[in-house]
C-alpha positions in Angstrom: 99.4 77.1 91.3 96.7 79.2 93.0 95.8 82.8 92.5 95.7 85.6 95.2 93.7 88.8 94.3 95.1 91.6 96.5 95.6 95.3 96.2 94.6 95.4 92.5 97.0 92.6 91.6 96.6 89.0 90.9 99.6 86.9 92.0 100.2 83.2 92.0 101.8 80.9 94.5 102.1 77.2 95.2 99.2 75.5 97.0 100.0 75.5 100.7 102.1 78.6 100.6 102.2 80.9 103.6 100.0 84.0 102.9 102.3 86.5 104.7 105.4 85.3 102.9 103.7 85.5 99.5 102.4 89.0 100.1 105.7 90.3 101.3 107.6 88.6 98.5 105.3 90.6 96.1 105.8 93.9 97.9 102.3 94.1 99.2 102.1 96.5 102.1 100.8 94.0 104.7 101.6 96.2 107.8 100.0 99.5 108.8 102.1 102.3 110.2 104.8 101.4 112.7 103.7 97.8 112.7 105.9 97.5 109.6 108.9 97.8 112.0 107.4 96.3 115.2 105.9 92.9 114.4 106.5 89.3 115.4 108.0 88.4 112.0 105.5 85.6 111.4 105.3 84.0 114.8 101.6 84.7 115.2 102.0 86.6 118.5 101.4 90.2 117.5 98.3 90.2 115.3 99.4 93.0 113.0 99.1 91.0 109.8 95.3 90.5 110.2 93.4 90.4 106.9 90.1 89.4 105.6 90.4 86.4 103.3 87.7 85.0 101.0 88.5 81.6 99.4 90.1 78.4 100.4 92.7 78.6 103.1 93.9 76.4 106.0 91.7 76.4 109.1 92.7 78.8 111.9 95.4 77.2 114.1 95.7 77.8 117.8 98.0 80.8 117.4 95.6 82.5 115.0 92.5 81.8 117.1 94.3 82.8 120.4 95.7 86.1 119.1 92.5 87.2 117.4 90.6 86.5 120.6 92.5 89.2 122.4 92.0 93.0 122.2 92.1 94.9 120.0 90.9 92.1 117.9 87.4 90.6 118.3 86.6 87.0 117.8 83.4 87.9 115.9 85.3 89.5 113.0 86.2 87.2 110.1 89.9 88.1 110.0 92.9 85.8 109.8 96.6 86.3 110.6 98.4 86.1 107.3 101.4 84.6 109.0 99.4 81.6 110.2 97.4 81.1 107.0 98.2 78.7 104.1 96.7 79.3 100.7 94.9 76.2 99.5 92.9 77.6 96.6 92.2 80.9 94.8 91.6 83.7 97.4 90.8 87.4 97.6 92.5 89.4 100.4 91.5 92.7 102.0 93.4 94.8 104.6 91.8 97.1 107.1 93.2 100.2 109.0 94.4 100.3 112.5 97.8 99.2 113.9 96.7 95.6 114.0 94.5 95.8 110.9 91.5 95.6 113.2 89.8 98.8 112.0 86.7 99.2 109.8 88.3 101.3 107.0 89.7 99.3 104.1 93.4 100.0 103.4 93.3 98.0 100.2 91.0 95.5 98.6 91.5 93.0 95.8 90.1 95.6 93.3 92.3 98.5 94.3 94.7 99.8 91.7 98.0 100.2 93.5 
């Protein structure tokens, strides 16, 4: 089991688990605003589940790299699509504002309390 620090919580999951699925299963608000209703449901095409991840995760696949190379995302930001990321070790996850999570303001950090 590996640990995910997110939004003031520490949750555990199996090594190799999909980050999006784990966060949603633990009622972590992964999507900003209306993207909660209008997202690709994990296909890696919309980019709304972008988060900052520190720790051991799978390398970015082609879907993740391609979507994050298109506006409003920028390839120079160290974000990942949660739906295309497997958790391989203990990680800390941060979400930013903006419809696609591409903003600069933090929505929640690992240290937040709720």
